[in-house]
N, C-alpha and C positions, 0 to 999 in steps of 0.2 A: 504494498500500501503507501504511494506515495505520501508524504509528507509536505507540508506548506512550510518555509522559513523565510520571515519576514523580519529584520530588525525592527521594530515599531520604535517610534521617536515620541509619537502623542496620541494620545485614543479622545474622539472628538464626542459630545453627546449632542444627538439630534431631537430636533423635537416633532421631526414630522418620519411617520411609518416608513419602514423600508418595504418595499414591495409584495409583502406576501399576495400567495397568487392559492389558485387550486391545488396546485403539485405539493405546494408545503401542506395545506389541508389535508389532503389524501393522505401523505406520507405518517401523519404522526395519528390518523385515524384506521388504518391497516392493522392488524397482526397476524402473528405467523403460528403455526403449528409448532411450537415447542413443548419442552419439560420431560418429564422420565420417556424411559425409552420404550415403557409398556403400553404408556400411551402414544407415544408416536408408531408405534408398531400398527397399533389400532386405526392411525389415521386421527386420533382427538376422538372418536367416536366413544366418550364415555359418559354421557349427560345421564343416563339412566342407571349409570353402574356403582361410579364412585369404587371406595377402595385402592383409592391409587392418590398420591400429592396431587399430580398435573389435573386430575380428572375433579378433584375442587376447584378448579379455575375457570372448570367448564361448569360445574351445580353444586355450589356450597353444601347440597346436603350430603355430600358424597362421601365426607368425613365421616358420617355419623353411620356409613358401612361400615368403616372398621369395627374390628373384633378385637382389637388390642392398639396399644399404643404403637405408630410409625412415624421412623427415618427415613429420609429418601435422598441422597445426592446424586445429582448426574453430570454427565461430560459428555460433550458433543465437540466434534471435528464436521465443520462446514467446509463443503466445495463447491467453488460458482464458477458456471462455465458461461462466457458473454460471447454470441457471436452476433457482428451488427455489420448493418450495409448500410451505404451514405451513397448515394448517387451508383455510380459508377466506384467503387471503391468496397471493400468485405475488408473484415479484420475479426479477431480472435484473440480472448487470453483469458486466463483463469486464475486462480487463486483460493488458499486455505487458510483456513485459521479454527483456532481452538479455545472454548471456552467452557464458564461453569452456567449451563444453562438454567439448572435447579436446584433448590435445595429447601427443604420443608420438613416440618415435625407438626403430626396432630397426636392430642394426648384423651385418649378415653376415660370419662367417669361413667363407673356403673351404676344404675340407681339401685341401694340394696333394698328398698321400701317395696313389698312383692304387693301392695295393695297398690300402688302406682302404676298407671301404664305408662309412664316416660321410662323405656327403658336405661336409655344412657344419653350423655351429652358428651362431646366433643369440643374442644378448642386448638386453633392449627396456627401457626405463623408460618408463612414462605415466602422466599423472593422466587420469579420465574421473570426471566427474559421474555418479552413480548414481541420485540423486533432487534434483529439484528441490523443495522444500517453499513456493515463492510460493503462496498463495493469500487468496482474499477471495469473502467470500460475505454475503448479509445474510436474512433470514425473518423474515416477520410475517404474524401472523394471531390470530385470537380461539380462543384454547382453550378448549372448553368444562366439559373436564373437569379438568385438572391445574393446579395452581397450583407456583411458585418453591417453597412454603413447604413441598414433600413431600421436599425436599433438605435442607433447614435440622432436619426433624423426625427424618429418617433417622439424623442423628449424633446429635440431641442425646438421644432417648430413652434411657433406660437410664444416662444420664450424671447423674454428681450436681452440683448448680445450684453450688456452690461451685468446682466446677473448669472452669467456661463461663463466669464472670461476671467482674467487675471489683470490687476490695478496694475498700472507700473509703477515695478519695483517690489512686486509681491511674487513670493517662490512659490513651485505649484505646491506646495504643499500648505502655505498658508491660504492662498487663496481656493484649492479645494475647502479646505478645514472652514472657511467664513462662509462659502457659498451651499455648504453642508447646513450651517448653524442656521443662514438667514432662509434659504428656500428650499434645503431639504434634499432629498437624493435625487429624485427627477434630474435639477440643476446639476448633479455632481455628476450626472450621467452625459448631459449636454456639453458640459464645461470639458470632461476626460476627449469627446469627438472635435468639439474646435479646439483646442489649445494641441490636440495632436494631428491636427491639420486634414481630418477626415471630413470636416463640415467647412463649408464657404458660407461666410452668411450674403445677404442681396446687398447691403452696403455696410460698412464699420459705422455705422454710427448707433449709439447706445440705444435708442429706442428700434433696432432693427429686430423684426421678428422674424423672416423668413430664410431659411438654410437651404442647400443643396450639397450633394456630395462630388467630392476629389474624386472618388471613386467611380471609373467609366464601366459603362454596362457591359456583359461578357459573360466568359468562365471566370469561376471564383476557385482556386484550391484554397481545398478546410482540410485542417486538422485540428481534431479537436480531442481533450482529454478530459475526463469527469471520474473524480477519486473520491468518494465519503468513507465515515467510519462512525461509529458510536452504537448509540442501542436505545432500545423502550425498553426499560423494565417496572416492574410494581412490585410491592411488598404489601401481603396479604394477610389481614390477621381474621381467622374463620370460626366462625361458632355454630354447632349444627346438633340436632336431636332426632333418636328414634323414639315414635310412639307407637306403641299396642304394635313391634314386631313388622309393621306394614307400611308406615309412613314415616318418612325422613323430611324434616326441613332443613333450612341453613340459611346464613348469613354471610355475606363477607364484604370485609371494609378494605380497599386498597388503596393503596399510596402508588402512584406514576412519577416518573422520574425519566427526563429525555435528554440525552446528550447527541449532539449532533455535530459533526462538521464535514464541508464540502469544499473540493475546489477544481475548478473549471477552468483548461487554457485554452484559447483558440488561436492556431496561425491559420491565417489569411494569405495567399499570395496572387497575386494578378498581372499580366502583360497584355492588359487592354489598349486597345489605342485611345489615348486621350485622358488615360486616366494618371494622377500628379502623385495619388497614392498606390502603392506597389505590395505593399505589407504591412499586414498588419498582428500584433500580437496582444491579447488580450485576456489577463487574468484577473480570478475573482473568487473570494475566501467567504464562506459563511462558516460560522462559529453559532449554535443556539445549545442552548440551556432550556429547561423546563422541569414542573412540577405541578400535579393533579391531583384529584380524589375520583375514586367512582363506587358503586357498590353494587351486590348481586343477592338475588333473592332467588331461593332454589328450593326444590320440592322432587321428593322420590318417591314412587308408590309401588308397593308389589301387587301388582294386579293377582297373581295369583303367585306360587311359590317359585315358577318360572319365569313368570311374566313380568318386566319392570317397564315402569312408566316415568317421564321425568321432563318438568318444565321450568326453564329458568328465565329470567328474566335480569339484563346486563344494562345499566341505567348509563347514560352519555359520561362520557370522563370530559371534567372542567379541567382547563390547564393554564397555565401562566405561562408564558413564554417569553423568554428576550431574546434578540437576535445581535449578533455583530459581524460586519463586514469588511472585511481592505481589498485594493484594488489596486491594478497595473495594467499600464497600455502603454505600447511602442510601436511606432510607424516609419516606415522607411519613405521619403518622399525625391520626386525628380523637381531639383533647385537648379536652374540654370543648367541643365545637363549631367549636374551631378546630384549622387543618392546621399540623401542627410536621413540622419536618423535621429528623429524625436521620443525621449523617454519620459514617460509621467510617471514616477512611484512614489504616491503623497507619503507613504510611510505613516498612514494614519489608521485608527482601527475608529470605524464608524460603530457609535453603540445607541441602540434604539430602544424608545419607552418599550416597558412590557405589555404586553399584549394578551388580552382571553382568546382561546380556542373551546369551541366546545364539541365534542365527538361525538358520533352520533351512537343510542343504543344498540341492543340486539336482545330479539327472544328465539330464546331456542326450543324446539320440541323433541323428544327423544323417547328409541323402545328398545328394549333388549330381551333377549330369552335368555335364561342360565341351564345348562343341561348338567345340573347336578353338579358333579365333582369331572364332568368329563370335556364342559368348555361353554363358547356362549356366541352370541353374533348379536351386534348393537348396531344403531344406525340413530343419527342426528342430523337435524333440519334447522337450519339458522338462518333468519332476516336480519340485514341491517340496511338500514338506508341511509347511506351515505349521502342523500341530498340536503339530510337535515344538518350537515356539517356547519357549524358557523363561527365566524372571528365576532369579534364583540370588543370595544361597544358596539352595537347596532348602530348609535345614533353619527359614528364614523361614517362619512360619506363614502369614504373608498373602501370600509368594511363592507359598509351594505351594498356597494358594485359587486364587492367582490362572492358576496353572500347568495348577490342575484343570478351569477355565473355558474357557480357549487348548484346549486338548487334548478338553472336548466340544463345542467350538464350532467350531474351524479343522481346515480337512482338506489331504489333498495335491490341490493343484490342476494343472493340466495346462495349458501350453502349446504354442501350433503357431506357428510363423513359416513363411511358404514366401517367396520370393524369384526371382528373373528377372531376366533382362542380354540385351541386344540391341547387338552390336559392330556398327555401319557405320564401318570407317575408324577415323578418329580419335574418333569421338562414338559415345555409351554411352549407353542406353535403358533404365531401371530402374522395378522395379515390385515391391511386395509388400503380403502381409497377414499381420497378427497376430490371433490371438484367444486370451486369458486367461481361464481358470474362476475363479469368486470362490473366494478364499480361505475362505469360509465355508460352512458346510454348509448353512445353509437360505439364505440368498444375499440375508436380511434387508438386511447393513447394508452390503454391497458388492455390489453385481452383476457380471456377469462383463464382461469388456473387448474392444471391436472396435477395430479399427485398419487403416488401408491406406496406403499410400506410395507417391509417384512419386520419379523424379529422375533428373538427366543427370549425364553425365561429358565433358569434353572432354580428349584427351592432346595436347598441345603439341608435345612433342618427346622423349617419353619420359623427360625430366626433373623436368617440371614438369606435374602435372595439378591442374585446376579441379572441385570436384562442388558439385552442388546436389540439393536434395532438398526435399518436401516432404511430412510425415504427420502424419496426424489420428486421434484417439483418443475413443472416447465410452466414458463410464461411467455409472450410475448409484448413486445410495448414497444411504444414510439414517441419516445423522450423528445422533446423540442429543446433545440438548443438554448436556446433563449425566450423568456415571453412575453418580448416586447418587440415589434418589429415584425416582416417579412421574413422571419427566420424560418428556416424548415426542419424537419423532425428526422431522427433516425431512425431506423428498424433493428429492435433489439430482441432477440432469443437470448433469455435466461434458463439454466437448468440450476436449479441445485441440491447438492446431494448430503447427506446428514449420516453419522454414524453416531449413534448414541450409546453410552455404557450408564448403567444407574444399578447404586448399591443400595439394597434395601434392608433396614432392621426392624423386625418387630421384636417391639418390648413386653 
C-alpha cells in the first residue's frame, strides 16, 4: 500500500465544507461479512441460529442460545485482486493483509428459580470490523474526449479572478490558505487551475468570471492511481434472555468508529495542436475519522424443536465525521518554445468542520432448520434502503442538494444469505452463498455482489474449538476519477478472497 509523505508546514481550518458526495455517503453505509470463521463459512446466514459471537452482530438474541459462557478470537488474511479497464488501457494488481477481524465474549447466567419461565440471561462484549478500506488500483488509457481541465473549469467559471488568484508578493501557500479561509474549497480548486496555467481568464480584470482552458481538444493520456487504507469497526455491548426454552430476545448497543485515508494521483499528457499545457500531475489526499452509535433489537423463536425463525431491526447509524485534505499540482507548459514546469505544493492541511451522517437502517428476517446433532440449513433475507442515507444538518444547502442526489440515485437493496453445516462427530463441514443487490438504481457505479464460502470446524473437547473458512466475493464497479466536471469512469472488477481462523473457548 502506497503511503503519502508530505512535510506539512501549516494547518488551515475552513469554515466551508469539503465536497462530500454520494460516494462518501455510500462508503460509510455499507458493511461486509466479517467475523468468525464459522459465521463466514455459512456466508453470514445466522439470523435464526445464534450460538456464535458474530451471529450476535446479526441478531442480538443469538447470545441467549449459548449454553455456557463463550470466548472467540478470529484472524483473517484478505487478498484483493483488481482488474481495471480505462478506454484502451487494461491493468491489474493484487495485495494482501492480515488483521484481527473479531474478538468477543458472552457470559451466561442461568436462572435458578424453577418457577420462572425466564431460563437464562446473557451479557456480552465484542469488537468486530465492519469494513476494511484497504484498496489499491491503477488505471491508464487514452481518453479521446475529456481532460482534467473540465474539473477546474467547473469550479472556476462564475468566480471572480481576484477570489482565485494570488496577490502580488504572496506565496502559493499563503494564497491557498487565504482563499480557503475566505471562500472555501471550490475557490481553492479554481486557484490551483488558474495558478498552474490550466485556466485562462477572458480578461485579467479582478471582476472577470469567465475562463477557458489552455489544453486543446484531442487525445489525453491518463495514468491514475488510487490507494486507500483504514477500517470501519464497532464495539458492541449485548444483553439477551431465553424465555420458556423457545423465545430468545436481545439488544445490542454499538459504538462505531471510522479511520479512512486515501490518495489519488493523476498524470495527464497530451501533444494536441494548440495546447499550451502539455502535462498535468494532480495529487489529492483525504484523511477521515469518525464515531457513531447504533442499536439492534432481535428475537429468535423455536417454532418446533428443529425449525427456528428470527427477526432483527438495525437502527440507522448516527455518525460524526471530520475530514482533512492536502493537494498538489504540477504542470508543464510551452512558454515561447521552451517547456516550463509550474509546481504548486501549498503544504497546507485543510481541516473541515465536523459534519453528521445518518446511514440507513436494516431489517432482517431469518429461517433455519436444525437436524438434531447432524447439521443445519439457514437462510437470511435483509433489506437496506440506501436512499435514506442523509448528510446533516439538512438545513445546509449543499447537504440538502447531496441528499436529493442520494435519494434519486440509491435504492432499497436486498441481501440474500444461505448456509449449511454437516456434523460428522467432532468434525463440521460448512458452506454458504451470498447475493447483494447494487445500492444504485441504475447499477452503473456499483454492481451486484456475488459471494460463496466454505469451511470446517473441529471440536476438540467441547471446551476448545478450531474453525477455518474461505470465502470469495466478486463485484464490478465504475468509479469516477473525480466527482466534478466531465471526468470519466474506470471499469473495475474486484475479487476479494479471505482465509479466516477462529479459536473458540467454552467456559
